[in-house]
DRENROVEX-114791 format. One record per residue (C-alpha): residue number from 0; y, x, z. Coordinates in steps of 0.25 Angstrom, whole numbers, plus 2048, in hexadecimal, padded with zeros to 3 digits. Example, Ala and Ser with C-alpha at 12.3 -4.5 7.8 and 13.67 -1.06 7.14 Angstrom:
2
(0, (7EE, 831, 81F))
(1, (7FC, 837, 81D))
This chain:
432
(0, (7D2, 790, 7F7))
(1, (7C6, 793, 7EF))
(2, (7BC, 79C, 7F7))
(3, (7BB, 7A4, 7EA))
(4, (7CA, 7A8, 7EA))
(5, (7D0, 7B3, 7F1))
(6, (7D7, 7AF, 7FE))
(7, (7E6, 7AD, 7FC))
(8, (7EE, 7BA, 7FD))
(9, (7E2, 7C2, 7FA))
(10, (7DE, 7C9, 7ED))
(11, (7D3, 7CE, 7E4))
(12, (7D7, 7DB, 7DD))
(13, (7D0, 7DC, 7D0))
(14, (7CC, 7EA, 7CA))
(15, (7DA, 7ED, 7C4))
(16, (7E2, 7E9, 7D0))
(17, (7D7, 7F0, 7DA))
(18, (7D9, 7FD, 7D2))
(19, (7E8, 7FC, 7D3))
(20, (7E7, 7FA, 7E2))
(21, (7DD, 806, 7E4))
(22, (7E6, 80E, 7DB))
(23, (7F2, 80B, 7E4))
(24, (7E9, 80E, 7F1))
(25, (7E5, 81B, 7EB))
(26, (7F4, 81F, 7E9))
(27, (7F6, 81B, 7F8))
(28, (7EB, 824, 7FC))
(29, (7F0, 82F, 7F4))
(30, (7FE, 82E, 7FA))
(31, (7F7, 82E, 808))
(32, (7EF, 83B, 805))
(33, (7FC, 842, 800))
(34, (804, 83E, 80C))
(35, (7F8, 841, 816))
(36, (7F5, 833, 81B))
(37, (7E7, 831, 820))
(38, (7E0, 824, 81C))
(39, (7DB, 81B, 827))
(40, (7D4, 80D, 826))
(41, (7D7, 802, 830))
(42, (7D1, 7F4, 832))
(43, (7D5, 7E8, 82A))
(44, (7D3, 7E0, 837))
(45, (7DB, 7E4, 843))
(46, (7DF, 7DE, 851))
(47, (7EA, 7D3, 84F))
(48, (7F1, 7D8, 85A))
(49, (7F2, 7E6, 854))
(50, (7F7, 7E1, 846))
(51, (801, 7D7, 84C))
(52, (807, 7E0, 857))
(53, (813, 7E5, 84E))
(54, (810, 7DE, 841))
(55, (81C, 7D4, 841))
(56, (81C, 7C5, 841))
(57, (81B, 7C4, 832))
(58, (80E, 7CC, 831))
(59, (808, 7C6, 83E))
(60, (809, 7B8, 838))
(61, (802, 7BD, 82B))
(62, (7F6, 7C5, 831))
(63, (7E8, 7C0, 82E))
(64, (7E3, 7BE, 83D))
(65, (7D6, 7B9, 842))
(66, (7CD, 7BA, 84E))
(67, (7C1, 7C3, 84C))
(68, (7B3, 7BE, 852))
(69, (7B6, 7C6, 85F))
(70, (7C3, 7BD, 861))
(71, (7CD, 7C8, 85E))
(72, (7D9, 7C5, 856))
(73, (7D9, 7CE, 84A))
(74, (7E1, 7CF, 83C))
(75, (7E0, 7D5, 82F))
(76, (7E9, 7E0, 82E))
(77, (7F7, 7DD, 828))
(78, (7FB, 7EB, 827))
(79, (7F6, 7F9, 82B))
(80, (800, 7FF, 835))
(81, (7FB, 7F8, 842))
(82, (7EC, 7FD, 83F))
(83, (7F1, 80B, 83D))
(84, (7FA, 80A, 849))
(85, (7EE, 806, 851))
(86, (7E6, 812, 84C))
(87, (7F1, 81B, 84F))
(88, (7F3, 815, 85D))
(89, (7E4, 817, 860))
(90, (7DA, 81F, 858))
(91, (7E4, 829, 853))
(92, (7ED, 82A, 85F))
(93, (7E9, 839, 862))
(94, (7EA, 83D, 853))
(95, (7F5, 847, 84F))
(96, (801, 841, 849))
(97, (807, 83D, 83F))
(98, (7FD, 833, 83A))
(99, (7FD, 831, 82B))
(100, (7F4, 825, 829))
(101, (7F1, 81D, 81C))
(102, (7E9, 810, 81A))
(103, (7E7, 806, 80E))
(104, (7E1, 7F8, 80E))
(105, (7E3, 7E9, 80E))
(106, (7EC, 7E2, 818))
(107, (7ED, 7D3, 81A))
(108, (7F9, 7C9, 81D))
(109, (7FA, 7BA, 81B))
(110, (806, 7BB, 812))
(111, (809, 7B1, 807))
(112, (803, 7B7, 7FA))
(113, (80D, 7BB, 7EF))
(114, (80F, 7C7, 7E6))
(115, (80D, 7D3, 7EE))
(116, (809, 7CC, 7FB))
(117, (7FB, 7C9, 7FE))
(118, (7F3, 7C6, 80A))
(119, (7EA, 7D1, 808))
(120, (7F2, 7DE, 803))
(121, (7EF, 7ED, 802))
(122, (7F7, 7F8, 808))
(123, (7F7, 807, 809))
(124, (7FD, 80B, 817))
(125, (803, 819, 81B))
(126, (807, 81C, 82A))
(127, (80D, 828, 82F))
(128, (80C, 828, 83E))
(129, (811, 831, 849))
(130, (81F, 835, 845))
(131, (82D, 82F, 846))
(132, (833, 839, 83C))
(133, (83A, 834, 830))
(134, (832, 83C, 826))
(135, (826, 833, 82A))
(136, (82E, 827, 825))
(137, (832, 82F, 818))
(138, (823, 832, 816))
(139, (81F, 824, 816))
(140, (82A, 821, 80C))
(141, (826, 82D, 803))
(142, (817, 829, 803))
(143, (81B, 81A, 7FF))
(144, (823, 81F, 7F4))
(145, (818, 829, 7EF))
(146, (80E, 81D, 7EF))
(147, (817, 814, 7E7))
(148, (819, 81F, 7DD))
(149, (80B, 823, 7DC))
(150, (807, 816, 7D7))
(151, (811, 816, 7CC))
(152, (81C, 80C, 7D2))
(153, (82A, 80F, 7CE))
(154, (838, 80C, 7D4))
(155, (832, 80A, 7E2))
(156, (83C, 809, 7ED))
(157, (83C, 808, 7FC))
(158, (843, 7FE, 805))
(159, (846, 805, 812))
(160, (84C, 801, 81F))
(161, (84B, 805, 82E))
(162, (847, 7FA, 838))
(163, (84C, 803, 843))
(164, (85A, 800, 83F))
(165, (858, 7F1, 841))
(166, (84F, 7F2, 84D))
(167, (858, 7FC, 855))
(168, (865, 7F4, 853))
(169, (85D, 7E8, 859))
(170, (857, 7F0, 864))
(171, (865, 7F5, 868))
(172, (869, 7E6, 868))
(173, (85E, 7E3, 872))
(174, (856, 7DB, 868))
(175, (847, 7DC, 86C))
(176, (83C, 7E0, 863))
(177, (836, 7D2, 861))
(178, (844, 7CD, 85C))
(179, (846, 7DA, 854))
(180, (838, 7D7, 84D))
(181, (83D, 7C9, 849))
(182, (84A, 7CF, 843))
(183, (842, 7D9, 83B))
(184, (838, 7CF, 836))
(185, (844, 7C6, 831))
(186, (84A, 7D2, 82B))
(187, (83D, 7D6, 824))
(188, (83E, 7C8, 81E))
(189, (84C, 7CA, 81A))
(190, (850, 7BE, 823))
(191, (85C, 7C5, 828))
(192, (864, 7B9, 82D))
(193, (858, 7B5, 836))
(194, (857, 7C3, 83B))
(195, (866, 7C3, 83E))
(196, (864, 7B6, 846))
(197, (859, 7BC, 84E))
(198, (862, 7C8, 851))
(199, (86D, 7BF, 855))
(200, (863, 7B7, 85E))
(201, (860, 7C4, 865))
(202, (86E, 7C5, 86A))
(203, (871, 7D1, 862))
(204, (880, 7D5, 860))
(205, (888, 7D1, 855))
(206, (889, 7E0, 851))
(207, (879, 7E0, 850))
(208, (87A, 7D4, 847))
(209, (885, 7D9, 83E))
(210, (87D, 7E7, 83D))
(211, (871, 7DF, 838))
(212, (879, 7D7, 82E))
(213, (87E, 7E4, 828))
(214, (871, 7EB, 828))
(215, (86A, 7DF, 821))
(216, (874, 7E1, 815))
(217, (871, 7F0, 814))
(218, (867, 7F4, 809))
(219, (869, 7FE, 7FD))
(220, (862, 808, 7F5))
(221, (86C, 812, 7FA))
(222, (866, 815, 807))
(223, (870, 81F, 80C))
(224, (87B, 815, 80A))
(225, (873, 80A, 812))
(226, (870, 814, 81D))
(227, (87E, 817, 81F))
(228, (882, 808, 820))
(229, (877, 806, 82A))
(230, (87B, 811, 832))
(231, (889, 80B, 833))
(232, (884, 7FD, 836))
(233, (87B, 802, 842))
(234, (884, 80D, 847))
(235, (885, 806, 855))
(236, (876, 806, 856))
(237, (871, 814, 859))
(238, (862, 811, 858))
(239, (864, 80A, 84B))
(240, (86C, 816, 846))
(241, (861, 81F, 849))
(242, (858, 816, 840))
(243, (861, 817, 835))
(244, (861, 827, 836))
(245, (852, 826, 836))
(246, (852, 81E, 829))
(247, (85B, 827, 822))
(248, (853, 833, 826))
(249, (846, 82D, 821))
(250, (84D, 829, 813))
(251, (853, 836, 812))
(252, (846, 83D, 814))
(253, (83F, 834, 80A))
(254, (849, 836, 7FF))
(255, (849, 845, 802))
(256, (83A, 846, 800))
(257, (83C, 843, 7F1))
(258, (836, 835, 7F0))
(259, (83E, 82D, 7E6))
(260, (83D, 81F, 7EC))
(261, (849, 815, 7EC))
(262, (84E, 811, 7FA))
(263, (854, 804, 7FD))
(264, (859, 804, 80C))
(265, (85A, 7F6, 813))
(266, (860, 7F7, 821))
(267, (85A, 7E9, 825))
(268, (84C, 7EC, 81F))
(269, (840, 7E8, 828))
(270, (831, 7E7, 826))
(271, (829, 7DC, 82C))
(272, (820, 7E4, 836))
(273, (826, 7E6, 844))
(274, (821, 7F4, 847))
(275, (82C, 7FB, 83E))
(276, (836, 804, 845))
(277, (83C, 80C, 83B))
(278, (83E, 80E, 82C))
(279, (837, 803, 823))
(280, (835, 803, 814))
(281, (82F, 7FB, 809))
(282, (82C, 800, 7FA))
(283, (82F, 7F7, 7EE))
(284, (830, 7F8, 7DF))
(285, (83B, 7F0, 7D8))
(286, (832, 7E6, 7D1))
(287, (82C, 7E1, 7DE))
(288, (833, 7DB, 7EB))
(289, (827, 7DE, 7F4))
(290, (825, 7EB, 7FB))
(291, (81A, 7F4, 7F6))
(292, (819, 7FA, 804))
(293, (821, 7FC, 810))
(294, (821, 802, 81E))
(295, (829, 80A, 828))
(296, (82A, 810, 836))
(297, (823, 80A, 842))
(298, (824, 813, 84F))
(299, (81E, 80A, 85A))
(300, (812, 803, 854))
(301, (808, 80D, 859))
(302, (80D, 80C, 867))
(303, (80B, 7FD, 866))
(304, (7FC, 7FF, 864))
(305, (7FB, 808, 870))
(306, (7FD, 816, 869))
(307, (807, 820, 86D))
(308, (815, 820, 866))
(309, (812, 823, 857))
(310, (81E, 821, 84E))
(311, (819, 81D, 840))
(312, (81D, 81A, 832))
(313, (815, 813, 827))
(314, (814, 80B, 81A))
(315, (80B, 801, 813))
(316, (80A, 800, 804))
(317, (806, 7F3, 7FD))
(318, (7FB, 7F8, 7F3))
(319, (7FA, 7EA, 7ED))
(320, (809, 7E9, 7EC))
(321, (80A, 7F7, 7E6))
(322, (800, 7F2, 7DC))
(323, (809, 7E6, 7D9))
(324, (815, 7F0, 7D7))
(325, (80D, 7F9, 7CD))
(326, (809, 7EC, 7C5))
(327, (818, 7E8, 7C5))
(328, (81C, 7F6, 7C0))
(329, (810, 7F7, 7B7))
(330, (80B, 804, 7BD))
(331, (7FE, 808, 7B7))
(332, (7F3, 810, 7C0))
(333, (7F3, 81F, 7BE))
(334, (7E4, 81F, 7BE))
(335, (7DB, 82B, 7BA))
(336, (7D5, 826, 7AD))
(337, (7C6, 826, 7AF))
(338, (7BB, 824, 7A4))
(339, (7B3, 817, 7A5))
(340, (7A6, 816, 79E))
(341, (79D, 80A, 79B))
(342, (78E, 80D, 79A))
(343, (787, 803, 790))
(344, (777, 803, 78F))
(345, (773, 7FE, 781))
(346, (766, 7F8, 788))
(347, (762, 7F4, 796))
(348, (758, 7FE, 796))
(349, (763, 809, 796))
(350, (76A, 804, 7A2))
(351, (764, 80F, 7AB))
(352, (76A, 819, 7A2))
(353, (778, 812, 7A2))
(354, (778, 813, 7B1))
(355, (774, 821, 7B1))
(356, (780, 825, 7A8))
(357, (789, 81D, 7B0))
(358, (785, 825, 7BC))
(359, (787, 832, 7B5))
(360, (795, 82E, 7B1))
(361, (799, 829, 7BF))
(362, (795, 836, 7C5))
(363, (79F, 83D, 7BC))
(364, (7AA, 833, 7C0))
(365, (7AA, 82A, 7B4))
(366, (7AA, 81B, 7B6))
(367, (79E, 815, 7B0))
(368, (79A, 807, 7AE))
(369, (78C, 802, 7A9))
(370, (78B, 7F6, 7A0))
(371, (784, 7EC, 7A9))
(372, (785, 7DF, 7A1))
(373, (77B, 7E2, 797))
(374, (785, 7E1, 78B))
(375, (782, 7E6, 77D))
(376, (789, 7F3, 77A))
(377, (794, 7ED, 772))
(378, (798, 7E3, 77D))
(379, (796, 7EE, 788))
(380, (7A0, 7F7, 780))
(381, (7AA, 7EB, 77F))
(382, (7A9, 7E9, 78E))
(383, (7AB, 7F8, 790))
(384, (7B7, 7F8, 788))
(385, (7BD, 7EC, 78F))
(386, (7BB, 7F3, 79D))
(387, (7C3, 7FF, 798))
(388, (7B7, 808, 798))
(389, (7B9, 816, 791))
(390, (7AB, 818, 78C))
(391, (79E, 811, 78A))
(392, (791, 819, 78B))
(393, (787, 811, 783))
(394, (778, 814, 787))
(395, (76F, 812, 77B))
(396, (760, 815, 779))
(397, (762, 81E, 76D))
(398, (76D, 827, 773))
(399, (765, 828, 780))
(400, (759, 82E, 778))
(401, (763, 83A, 775))
(402, (767, 839, 784))
(403, (775, 834, 77F))
(404, (77E, 828, 780))
(405, (789, 822, 778))
(406, (797, 824, 77E))
(407, (7A2, 81B, 778))
(408, (7B1, 81E, 77B))
(409, (7B6, 810, 77C))
(410, (7C5, 813, 77A))
(411, (7C2, 81C, 76D))
(412, (7B7, 813, 768))
(413, (7AF, 81F, 766))
(414, (7A1, 823, 76A))
(415, (797, 82F, 76B))
(416, (789, 831, 76F))
(417, (789, 83A, 77B))
(418, (77E, 841, 782))
(419, (77C, 83C, 790))
(420, (780, 849, 797))
(421, (78D, 849, 78F))
(422, (792, 83B, 793))
(423, (79A, 83F, 79E))
(424, (7A1, 84A, 797))
(425, (7A3, 841, 78A))
(426, (7AA, 836, 792))
(427, (7B2, 83F, 79B))
(428, (7B7, 848, 790))
(429, (7B8, 83D, 786))
(430, (7AF, 843, 77C))
(431, (7AA, 837, 775))
C-alpha cells in the first residue's frame, strides 16, 4: 500500500459528503434536544477489558487493540455503550435517574470493507438508563423513527425481536450463559442449523429444540399475529411468556404514539452484542439490506462494571449508512439558502479594501471569500460562477473614489454600483 493512500477501510470525506454527514449529525443533535438527551463525550481509546466484557465474540475479534507505552492493553472503541455504562457506574452513580444521554463520533472495527461497512464509521448514540418501563423502549423506537424522517428518508421500517424470549427458554432448560451467547451469535448470523446443534449438545429437551425450530420460521409485518403464534409456542415457558407480553406492550405503546413506521416482527431475531436482555430492533429502508441503526434493552451491563442495578435501553444510528440511504433515495438536504459572495480587487493595491469588505459581510452572517489567486476580473468572475457564488463584489479604483463598489448578481447577470455602507442591505435584500 502506498503511504499516500488512506488505510484500507478508512475514508476521506470531501466537502459535499462532509456537508451531508454534518447535516445528518445536526438532525441527530436536534432530536436529542427535543427528547431531552444530554450530550456527553467519551474517549476514542478505552481499556480493552471494558470494551471486551460483553461485546460478543465477533466484535472482540474485530477490535483494534494494542498496548500503550505503559504496557496497558487498550482498544479503539467499537461502540459507545460500554463507555457510557462505565460513566454511569462511576462518575454519574449518584445522579438522579433516569439518564438520557447522547453522544456522536467515530468508531472502529476491523471488518471487511464493503458498501455501508467500513473500519472507521460514524454513529449517533442515545441511551435511556434507570428504568425497566416499556415506555422507555417505545421512546427509543420513536426517536429513531423521528430521526429517519427528519433527514427525509421514506418507507423506513423496523425489524424487531425480543432476546428475552430465546434466552429464557434456554435458561429454563439449564443452558448456561456462555452457551446461550454462542447460540445467539449464530442466530444473529442466521446460522440456524448450527444454533440448533449447539442447543442439542447442551442436552436441551426435544420440546426446546422444536420450539426454537418453530420460532425461527416466525416473521411477519403483522406483529399481532406473530405475537399470538409466539405465545402459543412458548406457553410452557413462563419467563419466555413474560418477555412476549413485554414486547407486545412496547409495540402497542409505540404505535399508539402516532409514529407511522412499519414493524416486521421476527421471533428469532438476535443482535451480535451479548449484553442485550430484552427488545432488540434495527431500522431499514427497502432499497438497502443493511441496517441504518439498531439497539435494544440491556439491563445488566452497569452492574458488570461495578455500578448498582441500572436497567437501560439504547440505540446507535449509523450516520454514514443514513447518508448512503439518502443517496439511494435521492434525498436532497433541506439547507437554509445562504448568500455567498466573492470579493474581487481589480489591482493588488486594493487587497486591503477587499479584506475589509469581507470582514463587514461575515460580521453580518454573509459567507464571503476574497479572490486570492491574483486573477484578472473576467477570470475571477468565471471562477466565482463555477463555485456557485451568488454575488461578486468588484473593488475598483474609480468606484472607491466615490466610496462605492460594483456588486454583480451572478445568477441574474446584472450589476450596480453600490455605496459601501449599502453593500450588506443590497445583497441581503437582493436590490442589485
